[in-house]
C-alpha positions, 0 to 999 in steps of 0.5 A: 208746855213746850212744843218741838215740831219736827219735819223733814221737807224743806217746803214744810219748814218754809210755809211755817209762820208765826211760830210761838215762843214756846215752840220750835220747828226743827228740820230733820237731817238738813239745814234750815236757816234765818227762820225765827224760833226754828232749828235744825239738826243731823245734816250728815246723818243719812249720809253717814248711815248709807256709808255703813254698807248694810241696811239697817231696820226701819225700826231702828232708823225710826228711833234715830229720828226720834232721838234726833228731835229729842236731842233737838228739844233737850237742846234748844230749850234752856231749863231756866227759860221754860221750867217752872223750877229751874230744872224740870221741862215739859215736852210735847214732841210732834215726829214724822216717822215711817212706822208711826203705829208701832211707836204709838204702842210703846209711847208710854214706855218711851215717855217713862224712859226719858223722864227717868233720864232727864228728868223732864216730862215728855209726851210724843204725837208720831206722824206718818211719812217720815224719813226713810232709811238711807240706801246703804246697799248700792248707791253712790260710789263712795268708801263705805264700812265693812261690817262682814265678821263685825259681831258687836258694837261698842260705844266709844267717846274717847273716855277712859272707860270706853277705850279700856272697853274697846281693848277689853273686847278685842282682847277677848276675841270680839270684833266690834264697830266702835260708835262715837259722837264725833264733836270736833274736840272729841273726834280729835282725841277719839281718832288719837286713842283709836290709832293706839288700840292696835286692831283695825276696827270699824267705825260710826261717827257722827255729829248731831250738830243741833243748831237754832237761830238767835237763841242760847242752847241748854248745856245740861245735855241729859239726853245725850246718851239716848242719841248715843244709843240710837246710833248703836242701835242702828249700827247693831241692826245693820250688822245683824242683817248682814251677818244673819244675827238674830241679836247683836251685843251693844256695849256700854263700857261703864265702871259700876260706880259711876253707872250707878251714880248715887247722889252724893248730897240730897242736892244731886238726887234724881236726873241731877246725877247723869243716868246714862248707864243706870241699870233701870235706864238701860233695862227699859230700853232694852224692853223697848228695843224687844218691843219694836224689833230692834236687834241689839242686846244692850250690856255693860262688861264693866258694871260689877267693877269700879273704875280702879279695878277696871284699870288694874285688870286691864294689865296695861302696858307702859305704852297702854299707861301712857295713852290711859293718860291721854283719855278724857273724863272731865265733863268741863275739858272743852272749855280750856281743853284741860281737864279740871281735876276737881269735878267728880269724874275727874276725882273718880279718874285720879282714884282708879290711877291710884288704885291701880298703881299707875303714874297719872301724868294727866295735865289736871288744872287743879291739884286736890290740896289746891282745890281742898284750900279753895275759899270759894265753896262753890269751886270745891263742891264735888270734893266736898261731896266726896268727902261727905259720902266717904265719911258716911260710916254705916252701911245703912246711910250709904245703901240709902244713898245708892237707892236714891239713884233709882231702882235697882234690879229685883234679883238679889244677887244682881242688887247686892253686886251693884251695892257692893261696887258702890261701896268699893268705889267710895273706898277707892275714892277715900283711899286716894283722898287720904294719899293726897293728905285730905 
């Protein structure tokens, strides 16, 4: 069992002594330097929430606090160091909240959601006297958002799907606030693409920036989307409060094929394949929001479409097509500030351009033939996994793979739609690889 104890008062951190190796003390919403086995997260968060210029609910801010503690634990404990099997960790989190009783009542559901998302085991103890939501009305003179007439929230990462999502919503008459993780490289790309949307949308971006002294961080980041959705929930509740709305749409633009993210090989079963937009994860989160009173209605406008179909349906202008090539899909691009071209997200991206008949001028590190000819099998693992899946000719084989990603909706029409988008996604990648001589 690895233990993570969150505090938000400097005095509590200073009184902490003799922290065990399997424990971390985490300072919420401020810094905490030079204490062994201690870390901090979210220093700029209260300021960012205050700058929304509208009051979010206590429930939404408590959820954000929980997500910060989860992100800290997910970051500070490396899987290879604390897991018995090299993957699944066993967490115990102590988190101070304003309404601990409300969250204790839904703790089993919260554990279930995070177990599915990250592949770890989570347990929570919620303590009283947690950090209160910032005063977003009045307060210090500073530039604040204008949420008047904002009608929705859209997660905006700088990826192709999120950029197409913002364009899709505005073209349909929506006025969303864009919510972003603003890691430095991501922020530059997000800003560049925002300037080319052509719409003066409101934005909310922050960098949780988890830091700890003297230890390496875990890099799998399976819990990242939990924090992302908590940011969206805070914004949705602020929009609802200001504009007198009972519910505010919280959009997660993600093509259906990668939202399902069925494992392409037996080694990728479970949380080894990310579940950021999986229908089981999102439906459980929606249940959590309903039970604690967060006024966000989660939706994915692209769940029935492949990435190529998204591109084709967008009817992009010549300028839009060039800008699409500046989006980021690669999960490894920060290492060299270049998209590799051979990881699964890159392969799906390249296939989408081919499907839409759009020239892909993205500067990838590797071409498909170059990667296929690679002698080191570990370097073409994703490509070979895609080829293996595409060659599975029977629908039964593909159905088994799709169901391994996690529970699908009970409704038969919705379930068929998920299986259909999975089939079409494989066909899309198969057509692309054929065009590359593979």
